[in-house]
matplotlib code that plots the C-alpha trace (Angstrom):
import matplotlib.pyplot as plt

x = [18.1, 16.4, 12.8, 11.3, 8.9, 11.4, 11.7, 8.2, 8.5, 11.4, 8.9, 6.6, 8.5, 9.3, 5.7, 4.4, 6.8, 5.8, 2.1, 2.7, 4.6, 1.7, -0.8, 1.1, 1.3, -2.5, -3.1, -0.8, -2.5, -6.0, -5.0, -3.6, -6.8, -8.9, -6.6, -6.6, -10.4, -10.8, -8.4, -10.0, -13.5, -12.1, -9.9, -11.0, -7.4, -6.7, -3.4, -5.2, -7.6, -4.7, -3.3, -6.6, -6.6, -3.1, -4.1, -7.0, -4.7, -2.2, -5.0, -5.9, -2.3, -1.9, -5.1, -3.6, -0.2, -1.9, -4.0, -0.9, 0.8, -2.0, -2.1, 1.6, 1.2, -1.7, 0.2, 3.1, 0.6, -0.8, 2.8, 3.6, 0.4, 1.3, 4.8, 3.1, 1.1, 4.4, 3.3, 6.6, 6.2, 2.9, 4.3, 7.2, 4.8, 2.6, 5.7, 6.9, 3.4, 3.8, 7.2, 5.6, 2.8, 5.3, 7.3, 4.1, 3.3, 6.8, 6.5, 3.2, 4.7, 7.5, 4.9, 3.1, 6.4, 7.0, 3.5, 4.2, 7.2, 4.9, 2.6, 5.5, 6.6, 3.1, 3.4, 6.8, 5.6, 2.8, 5.2, 8.1, 7.5, 7.9, 11.3]
y = [15.7, 18.8, 18.0, 20.5, 20.6, 18.9, 15.8, 14.2, 15.4, 13.0, 10.1, 11.5, 10.4, 7.0, 6.3, 7.5, 5.0, 2.2, 2.9, 2.7, -0.6, -1.9, -0.9, -2.6, -5.8, -5.6, -5.1, -8.0, -10.4, -9.3, -10.1, -13.4, -14.3, -13.5, -15.7, -18.6, -18.5, -18.8, -21.7, -23.4, -23.1, -24.9, -27.6, -27.9, -28.5, -28.8, -26.9, -23.9, -23.9, -23.8, -20.9, -19.0, -19.7, -18.3, -15.2, -14.6, -14.6, -12.4, -9.9, -9.6, -8.9, -6.3, -4.6, -4.3, -3.3, -0.4, 0.6, 0.9, 2.8, 5.3, 5.6, 6.3, 8.9, 10.5, 10.6, 12.4, 15.0, 15.4, 15.6, 18.4, 20.2, 19.9, 21.3, 24.2, 24.9, 24.7, 21.6, 19.8, 17.0, 15.9, 16.2, 13.9, 11.3, 11.3, 11.0, 8.0, 6.4, 7.1, 5.3, 2.4, 2.2, 2.3, -0.6, -2.7, -2.0, -3.2, -6.3, -7.1, -6.5, -9.0, -11.6, -11.1, -11.6, -14.8, -16.1, -15.1, -17.4, -20.1, -19.5, -19.8, -23.1, -24.4, -23.6, -25.2, -28.3, -28.6, -29.0, -30.7, -34.0, -32.3, -30.8]
z = [15.8, 14.4, 13.6, 11.2, 8.2, 5.9, 8.1, 7.2, 3.6, 3.1, 3.3, 0.7, -2.4, -0.8, 0.2, -3.2, -5.0, -2.7, -3.3, -7.0, -6.6, -4.4, -7.0, -9.8, -7.7, -7.2, -10.9, -11.8, -9.3, -10.5, -14.0, -13.0, -11.1, -14.2, -16.4, -13.9, -13.4, -17.1, -17.3, -14.3, -15.9, -18.9, -17.3, -13.6, -12.7, -8.9, -9.2, -10.8, -7.9, -5.5, -7.4, -7.2, -3.4, -3.2, -5.1, -2.8, 0.2, -1.7, -2.6, 1.1, 2.1, -0.7, 0.5, 4.0, 2.6, 0.8, 3.8, 6.0, 3.2, 3.0, 6.8, 6.8, 4.2, 6.0, 9.3, 7.5, 6.4, 9.9, 11.3, 8.8, 9.8, 13.5, 12.7, 10.9, 14.1, 16.1, 18.0, 17.7, 20.3, 18.9, 15.4, 16.4, 17.9, 14.8, 12.6, 14.7, 14.1, 10.4, 10.4, 12.3, 9.8, 6.9, 8.6, 8.9, 5.2, 4.2, 6.3, 4.7, 1.3, 2.2, 3.2, -0.1, -2.0, -0.1, -1.0, -4.6, -4.5, -3.2, -6.2, -8.6, -6.9, -7.5, -11.2, -11.4, -9.6, -12.1, -15.0, -13.2, -14.9, -18.3, -17.6]

ax = plt.figure().add_subplot(projection="3d")
ax.plot(x, y, z, "-o")
ax.set_aspect("equal")
plt.show()
């Protein structure tokens, strides 16, 4: 494989789109937390409290998802800089670390999605008697 300046740049658009998706998930969860806190303060429903606990875990996972995404992006930049300095072997190693970081970010994102499904199941269980 020919490793040159264009190799790490391939990840730039992918990582940027992932970071946008992660930010949107964060904003959606933050909005849901605010709504559920308001509902909980009015009704003191145990299911709402479980939802808030689920959101807290999800926020933590999203935080680490974003951290690993930023690390991956940063390592791509470092890899490009090393290529610019004609240090190909270190650039390849840093690029490999960038890929590993991106993989961890994706795994964390998957974990958050699975927790999101758990939150939806809590909501459906709350109204299952009405269906």
